[in-house]
Each structure stands twice: as C-alpha cells, then as structure tokens.
MISE-703771 format. One record per atom (N, C-alpha, C, O): x negated, y negated, z negated; residue in one letter. Coordinates in steps of 0.2 Angstrom, whole numbers, plus 5000, padded with zeros to 4 digits. Layout:
N
XYZA;...
END
This chain:
127
514450515147Q;514050515141Q;514350475136Q;514550415137Q;514450495130V;514750455124V;514250405121V;513750435119V;514450345121Q;514050295117Q;514350255112Q;514950235114Q;514150245106L;514350205102L;513850155100L;513250175098L;513950085101V;513450035100V;513749985095V;514249955096V;513349985089E;513549935084E;513249865085E;512649865088E;513549815082S;513249755082S;513549715076S;514049735073S;513249655075G;513449615070G;513149615063G;513349575059G;512649655062G;512249655056G;511849595055G;511749555060G;511549585049G;511149535048G;510949525041G;511149575037G;510649475039S;510449455032S;510849395030S;510849345033S;511149415024V;511649355021V;511549355014V;511149395011V;511849305011Q;511849295003Q;512449335000Q;512949345004Q;512349344994A;512949374990A;513549334991A;513449274990A;514149364992G;514749324993G;514949305000G;515449285001G;514449315004D;514549295011D;514949355015D;515149405012D;515149335021S;515449385025S;515149405031S;514749365034S;515249465034L;514949485040L;515549525044L;515949555041L;515549525050R;515949565054R;515549615059R;515249585063R;515649675058L;515249725062L;515749745068L;516349755067L;515449765073S;515849785079S;515449855081S;514849865081S;515949895084C;515649955087C;516049965094C;516649985094C;515649965099A;515949975106A;515850045108A;515250065108A;516350075111A;516350145113A;516350145120A;516650105124A;516050195123S;516050205130S;515950285131S;515750315127S;516250305137G;516250375139G;516750415135G;516750485136G;517250385132V;517750425129V;518450385130V;518450325132V;518950425129I;519650395129I;519750375122I;519950405118I;519550305121F;519450285114F;520050295110F;519950315104F;520650285112S;521250295108S;521350365106S;521850375102S;521050415108N;521050485106N;520650495100N;520650555097N;520250445098Y;519750465093Y;519850425086Y;520050365086Y;519850455081V;519750425074V;519150395074V;518650425076V;519050335071M;518450305070M;518250295063M;518750285058M;517650295061G;517450285054G;516750245054G;516450235058G;516750205048W;516050175046W;515750205041W;516150225036W;515150225041F;514750255036F;514150205035F;513950165039F;513750215029R;513150175028R;512650215024R;512850265020R;512050195025Q;511550235021Q;511050185019Q;510750145023Q;510950175012A;510450135009A;509750175009A;509750235009A;509250135008P;508550165008P;508550215002P;508750194996P;508350275003G;508250324997G;508850354995G;508950394990G;509450334998K;510050364996K;510350405002K;510250395008K;510850445001E;511250485006E;511750445009E;511950395006E;511950465015R;512450425019R;513050435015R;513250485013R;513450375015E;514050375012E;514650345016E;514550305020E;515250375015F;515850345019F;516050275016F;515950255011F;516250235021V;516450165020V;517150155021V;517550145017V;517350175028A;518050165030A;518250205036A;517750215040A;518850215037T;519050255043T;519750225045T;520150205041T;519850235051I;520550215054I;520750265059I;520350295063I;521450275059S;521750325064S;521750295071S;521550245072S;521950345075R;521950325082R;522350265084R;522150225088R;522950265081S;523350205082S;523150145079S;523450085080S;522750155073G;522650095069G;523150085063G;523050045059G;523650135063G;524150125058G;523950155051G;524250135046G;523450195051S;523250225045S;522450205043S;522050215048S;522350185037T;521650165036T;521550195029T;521950205025T;520850205027Y;520650235021Y;519950205019Y;519550205024Y;519850185013Y;519250155011Y;518950185005Y;519250225001Y;518250185005A;517950204999A;518050154993A;518250094994A;518150174987D;518250134981D;517850074981D;518050024979D;517250084983S;516750034982S;516849974986S;516549914985S;517249984992V;517349924996V;518049904997V;518249855000V;518449944993K;519249924994K;519349854991K;519149834986K;519749824995G;519949754994G;519449704996G;519549644996G;518849724999R;518349675001R;518249695009R;518049645012R;518249755011F;518149765018F;518849785021F;519249815018F;518849775028T;519449785032T;519149825038T;518849795042T;519449875040I;519349915046I;519849895051I;520449905049I;519749885057S;520249875062S;519949905069S;519349915070S;520449905074R;520249925080R;520649895086R;521249875085R;520349885092D;520649865097D;520549915103D;520049915106D;521049955104N;521050015109N;520949985116N;520650025120N;521149925117A;521149895124A;520349875125A;520149885131A;520049865120R;519349845121R;518849895119R;518249885119R;519149955117F;518650015115F;518249995109F;517650015109F;518449955105T;518049935099T;518349945092T;518949935092T;517949955088V;518149965081V;517749905077V;517149895078V;518049875072Y;517749825068Y;517749845061Y;518149885058Y;517249805057L;517249815050L;517149745047L;516549715048L;517649715045Q;517649645042Q;517349655035Q;517749685031Q;516849625033M;516549635026M;516549565023M;516149525025M;516949555017N;516949495013N;516649505006N;516649565004N;516549455003S;516249454996S;515649504996S;515649554991S;515249505000L;514649555000L;514249554994L;514149494991L;514049604992K;513549614986K;512949644988K;512849674993K;512449634984P;511749664986P;511749744987P;511449774991P;512249774983E;512349844984E;512649864990E;512649924991E;512849824994D;513149835001D;512549845006D;512649865012D;511949825004T;511349825008T;511249905011T;511149945007T;511249905017A;511249975020A;511249975028A;511349915031A;511050025031V;511150035038V;511850055039V;512050115037V;512250025043Y;512950035044Y;513050075051Y;512850045056Y;513350125051S;513450165057S;514250175059S;514550195054S;514450175065C;515050195066C;515050265069C;514550285072C;515650305069A;515650375071A;516350385073A;516850345072A;516450435078A;517050455081A;517150525081A;516650565081A;517750545080V;517950615080V;518650625084V;519150585082V;518750665088F;519350675092F;519850705087F;519750755083F;520450685087R;521050705083R;521650705087R;521750655091R;522050755086V;522750755090V;523250705087V;523650675090V;523250705080S;523750675076S;523550595077S;523050575076S;524150555078N;524050485078N;523950455071N;523750395071N;524150495066S;524050465059S;523450485055S;523350465050S;523050535058A;522550565054A;521950515054A;521850475058A;521550525049Y;520950485048Y;520450535045Y;520550595043Y;519750515045E;519250555043E;518750525039E;518450475041E;518550545033S;518050515029S;517450565028S;516950545025S;517450625031R;516950665030R;516450655036R;516550665042R;515850645034A;515350625039A;515150695043A;515050685049A;515250745040G;515050815044G;515550825049G;515450875053G;516150795049E;516650805054E;516650765060E;516950775065E;516250715059M;516150665065M;515750695071M;515250725070M;515950675077Q;515650705083Q;515150665086Q;514650685088Q;515250605085Y;514850555089Y;514650495084Y;515050475080Y;514050475085W;513750425080W;513350365084W;513050385089W;513450305081G;513050255084G;512350255081G;512250295076G;511950205083Q;511250205080Q;511250165074Q;510750175070Q;511750125072G;511750085066G;511550015067G;511149995071G;511749975062T;511549905062T;511349885055T;511749905050T;510849855053Q;510649835047Q;511049775044Q;511149725047Q;511249785037V;511549735034V;511149725027V;511049775023V;510949665026T;510549655020T;510849595016T;510949545019T;510949605010V;511349555006V;510849545000V;510649584996V;510649475000S;510249454994S;510649414989S;511149384990S;510349424983S;510749394977S;510449314976S;510749284972S;
END
C-alpha cells in the first residue's frame, strides 16, 4: 500500500522559513516523479513545485520561484520543500504527490496526473 506522509508544517511569521518533508512507503521511490501542491481556504488546489526521479530536473510555480526549493533523497524515500521568505499568501494546506514516470528527467505539474497523494500539512503565515 502506497503511503505519503507530510510533516513540517506550522505557524510562522512573514519572512520566516519552513522545511516540509514527505516520506513515501510502498513504492520504489526512485521510479516516481514527486510534486508539492497547496490549497488555501476557498481556493482551488494549485501546483507549487515538482522534481524528477533523479532530482536533476525541477520546476516551480512563478509565485514561489526563488523562495522555495524542492529536493529529494531517494535513499530515504523522502522529498523536501524548503520554503524561505514566507508570505501570508503562502498560507495553505501543502500536499505531496507522486506519479510513476519512465523518464529520468520528466517532471509533472498537473495535479490530475498524480497517482498518489498525502494527507497534507498546514502552513500558516501571519503578517
């Protein structure tokens, strides 16, 4: 059974940093493209960042580019999202997701393409 478990969320002040983690089990982690998505209250889920199987390719939403960094440790079956210079508009439930891809360089920003999802972790940024 595939499981994705996020951790690291919390309540912070604007300008602070947080590091989210997503631990996977039940899959050969290195075969999966990973992504982070978020959903704020009353808004649709939106793409945040994605990383290829090898970690060599990444892609970010414009709203987080330059502030967030996605990375992965295939030996630990974990993907990370380092979030710096947080803003109140970053407040949302952050979820990680996984999709199988054959290509080592592919990544995926479409939520509808993801196969597995975590439960999410709340990030609240106050001004």
